[in-house]
N, C-alpha and C positions, 0 to 999 in steps of 0.2 A: 504494500500500500504506500503510495507516494505521500509526501508531506501535504500536498494540496488536497488529496483524497481524505487524509486524516482530518485536516482542518474543516473540510466540508462536513464530515461525519460529526465532528465536535459541534459545529454550528447547528446541525439538525437536532442533535441530542439536547443542546442547550434550549432550543426552541420548544422541544417536547417537554422538557422539565418545567419551562415557564408556563406552558399551556395546561399542564395537569397538576391538580392540587393533591392527588392521591397517587403515590409512586411506591411500588413494592420492589424489593430486590430479592430474587430467589435463586437457589442453586438447583438446576435440573440435570446436572451431569449424571451420567449413569442410566438415564432413561433411553430405552431403545427407540427406534424410529416409530414403531406402532404406538408406544406410550406417549412419545412427544407429539405425535399427530392427535392423539386423544386429548392431551392437555391443551393443545392449540384450539381444538374444536370446543372444549369446555370453556375456554377463555372467550372465544368468539360468541358463544351462546350467552355468556354473562356480560357481554359488552366490555370485555377487558382486552387491551392490546398487549401482546406478549412479544418481546424482542430480545434476542441474545446480543450482548454487547461486549466490547473489549473493555476491560477494567480501566486501563489507562485513559482511554478516550472518554469514558463516562466520568471518571474522576476530574478530568480537565473541564468537561461540560458542567459539572457540579460547581467547580471553582468559578467558572464564568457566569454562572447563574446568579440571579438576585436573591434567591432563597438561601436560608441558613440551614444546611443539612446536618449540622452538628457532627456526631461521630459516624454518620452513615458511610462516608467515604472509606473509613477503616475496615468496613465489611467487604470491600472489593478485592477479594482474594479468590483464586480458583475460578470456576465457571460461574458467570453471572447472567441472569436474565432479568429484564426490567418489565414490570407489569404496570400499565397505566389504566386508570379507571375514573369515571365520573363519580362513582359511589365508593365511599371510604372502605366498606367492608366486602365488596364484591371479590377482589382478588383473594382475600383471606378465606372466603367461603369456597372459592374454586380450589385453593390449595388444600383446605381441610377435606373437601369431598374427594379430591383426587388421591389423598393419602390413605383413604380407606382401602385402596387397591395396591398402593405402592408406598415405599418409604420416602420418596421424593415427590414433589419439590420441597426443599428445605427453605424456610424463610430466613433470609439474612438480616433484613431490616425493612422498615417502611417509613415513608414520609407522608403523613396524612394531615392536611389542613394546618400546616406549620408545626406539627408535633412529630418528633422522631422516635421510632420504636426500633430497638436493636435486639436481634436474637429470635430463634425459632420458638422459644418459650412464650413469646408475645402473641402467638397465633390465635389462641382461644379468646384473648381479650379483643383482638382486632376483629374477629368474627362478630362479636357482640356490639361493635360500634354502630350506632344508629346513623342512617343517612340523613342528609339535610331535610328531605321530605318527611321522613319518619319523625324527626324532631319537631318540625313545624306542625305536623298532625298532633303530636303529644301536647304541644303548647296550646293549640286551638282547643283541644279537648279539655285541658285544664281551665282555659279561659271561659269556656261554655258552661262548665260544671257549676260554678257559683250561681250563674244566672238561672240555670235549670232548678237549682235548689230553692232559690228565692221564689220563682214562679210556682213551684209545687207547694211550697209553704203557704203562699198567698191563696192558692186554690183550696188547699185543705182548711186553712183558717177561715176563708170566706164561707165554706160549707158549714163549719162549726158556728160561725157568727150568725148565718142565716137561720140555722136550727134553733139557736138560743132566742133570736128575735121572734121566730114563729111560735116557740113555746111560750114566751112571755105574752105575745099578743093573744094567744088562745086562752091563757089564764085570766087575762083582763076581760075577755069577752064573755 
């Protein structure tokens, strides 16, 4: 690979790092062609982009990026694949599901919405991260809940009040 080709790849990687808020680094070495194809299909179905990259080029792209990757570049040893996703937990779910049949891919680290996660032991936690849409739904549910409680309390109280007034009017009559 010539120097010009390398700088072109670094520019493309830097642009991808800038465009994606959720970036996973995984080790898929040791997967045969059939397993690798199955992983790529699983990623495609989950709307996750998977790309195998050279560690040195990705490290340079991370340095050129505006984002703060913390200790993530230190995980760039051996075989590295990058997974990009719009949803924070989608790549973790793909990895977890795929590992039911195989011991790979191993999670090296992840960068999710400005937070850095290092190590395969973070996988379970990353699977449980809620997407932006799920969080918005939870917040809307929480905001609606007090209003529903007030309305139901008023309705039940209104019924009681009407019953008391009716009883009093019958006694007076």
